[in-house]
C-alpha positions in Angstrom: -17.5 10.0 3.4 -17.4 13.3 2.0 -15.5 15.0 -1.0 -12.5 16.1 1.5 -12.1 12.5 2.3 -11.1 11.3 -1.5 -7.3 11.8 -1.4 -7.6 9.7 1.8 -9.6 7.1 0.3 -7.3 6.7 -2.7 -4.3 6.4 -0.2 -6.2 3.7 1.9 -7.0 2.1 -1.6 -3.7 2.3 -2.9 -2.1 0.3 0.6 -5.1 -2.3 0.6 -5.1 -3.3 -3.2 -2.7 -4.7 -5.7 -1.8 -2.4 -8.6 -4.2 -3.8 -11.0 -7.2 -2.8 -8.7 -6.6 0.9 -8.1 -9.1 3.2 -9.3 -8.5 6.9 -9.8 -9.5 9.8 -7.8 -11.9 10.9 -10.4 -13.9 7.6 -10.3 -14.0 7.9 -6.4 -15.3 11.2 -6.7 -17.9 10.2 -9.3 -18.9 7.5 -7.2 -19.4 9.5 -4.1 -21.3 12.1 -6.2 -23.6 9.4 -7.5 -24.4 7.5 -4.2 -23.3 9.7 -1.3 -25.7 8.1 1.1 -24.1 4.9 0.9 -20.3 5.6 1.2 -18.6 5.8 4.6 -15.3 6.5 6.0 -13.8 5.0 9.4 -11.2 7.1 11.3 -8.8 6.3 13.7 -6.3 8.7 15.5 -8.2 11.7 13.5 -7.2 9.9 10.0 -9.3 7.8 7.8 -8.2 4.3 7.9 -10.8 2.6 6.1 -13.8 3.0 3.8 -16.7 1.3 2.2 -18.6 2.6 -1.1 -21.6 1.0 -2.4 -25.0 1.9 -4.1 -28.5 0.7 -4.5 -28.6 -2.2 -7.4 -30.3 -5.1 -8.7 -29.4 -8.6 -7.6 -27.3 -10.0 -10.3 -26.0 -6.4 -11.6 -22.6 -5.7 -10.9 -20.1 -2.9 -11.8 -16.8 -3.1 -13.7 -13.6 -2.1 -12.4 -13.2 1.3 -13.0 -16.7 2.2 -14.0 -19.0 4.8 -12.4 -22.2 3.8 -10.2 -25.6 4.0 -11.6 -28.0 3.6 -8.9 -31.1 1.7 -9.6 -34.6 3.3 -8.9 -35.9 -0.3 -8.9 -33.1 -1.5 -6.4 -33.5 -4.6 -4.3 -29.6 -4.9 -3.3 -26.7 -3.0 -1.9 -23.9 -3.4 -3.9 -20.8 -3.1 -2.3 -18.3 -2.2 -4.8 -15.3 -1.6 -2.3 -14.2 -2.2 1.1 -10.7 -1.4 2.0 -8.9 -1.2 5.6 -5.3 0.0 6.1 -3.0 -2.5 7.8 -3.0 -0.2 11.2 -6.4 -1.0 11.4 -6.3 -4.8 10.5 -7.6 -7.3 12.9 -9.6 -4.7 14.7 -13.1 -5.7 13.2 -13.3 -2.4 11.2 -14.2 -3.9 8.0 -16.9 -6.0 9.4 -18.3 -2.9 11.1 -18.4 -0.9 8.0 -20.3 -3.7 6.4 -22.8 -4.0 9.1 -23.5 -0.3 9.1 -24.1 -0.7 5.3 -26.3 -3.5 6.0 -28.3 -1.4 8.3 -28.7 1.5 5.9 -29.6 -0.8 3.1 -32.5 -2.3 5.2 -33.9 1.3 6.0 -34.0 2.0 2.1 -35.9 -1.2 1.6 -33.0 -3.4 0.1 -33.3 -7.2 0.9 -30.0 -8.1 -0.3 -26.2 -7.3 -0.6 -24.0 -8.2 -3.3 -20.5 -7.6 -4.2 -17.5 -9.2 -6.1 -14.9 -10.8 -4.2 -11.3 -10.6 -5.4 -7.7 -10.9 -3.9 -8.6 -13.9 -2.1 -11.4 -12.5 0.2 -14.1 -15.1 -0.1 -13.5 -16.6 3.1 -13.9 -13.0 4.6 -17.3 -12.5 2.7 -18.4 -16.0 3.5 -17.9 -15.2 7.4 -20.3 -12.3 6.9 -23.0 -14.4 5.3 -22.4 -14.1 1.6 -22.5 -16.9 -1.1 -20.8 -17.1 -4.3 -23.7 -16.6 -7.2 -23.8 -16.4 -10.8 -23.9 -12.7 -11.9 -27.0 -11.7 -14.3 -27.2 -12.3 -17.8 -24.6 -9.6 -19.5 -22.6 -9.0 -16.3 -19.9 -11.6 -17.1 -18.3 -9.1 -19.0 -18.2 -6.7 -15.9 -16.8 -9.6 -13.7 -14.0 -10.0 -16.2 -12.7 -6.6 -15.8 -11.3 -7.8 -12.4 -7.9 -9.1 -12.3 -7.5 -12.7 -11.3 -10.1 -14.5 -9.6 -13.2 -12.5 -9.1 -16.5 -14.0 -7.5 -19.9 -12.4 -7.4 -21.3 -13.1 -4.1 -25.0 -12.3 -2.6 -26.2 -12.0 0.9 -30.0 -11.9 2.0 -30.3 -9.0 4.5 -32.2 -10.0 7.7 -34.7 -7.5 8.4 -35.6 -7.5 12.2 -39.4 -7.3 13.1 
């Protein structure tokens, strides 16, 4: 992802998420600036159609909706804050491909886990990718409550090939 993708990323987000989940262009830009090595887009027909933004974090810690990213210098987990795919690319495996790409990068960074907050009835999707519901870290319950509707903190162990 680059700064030139922010408008397209905002459009993908606006299509994929309910109104209460939409985060501003400024927040997207600040996240990209904070963790550019863990932000990706997927293009089809020369246009951005999906994206994933994440950052190195610590298991149990999560970001509130609309909050900036603060990558941890003691990270053990890649926190996936946002994965969105436009309807025109739905069912083509783009989302799982972005997640697998993020995992590969996480392993290269020495991270052993990936975590996220599941919203909008996406728990089954994340479970198919190996995530399990967990209790967030102490003090992170308030961040979890910033998400509209049911929201679940989930964690997956990354398999490091020998």
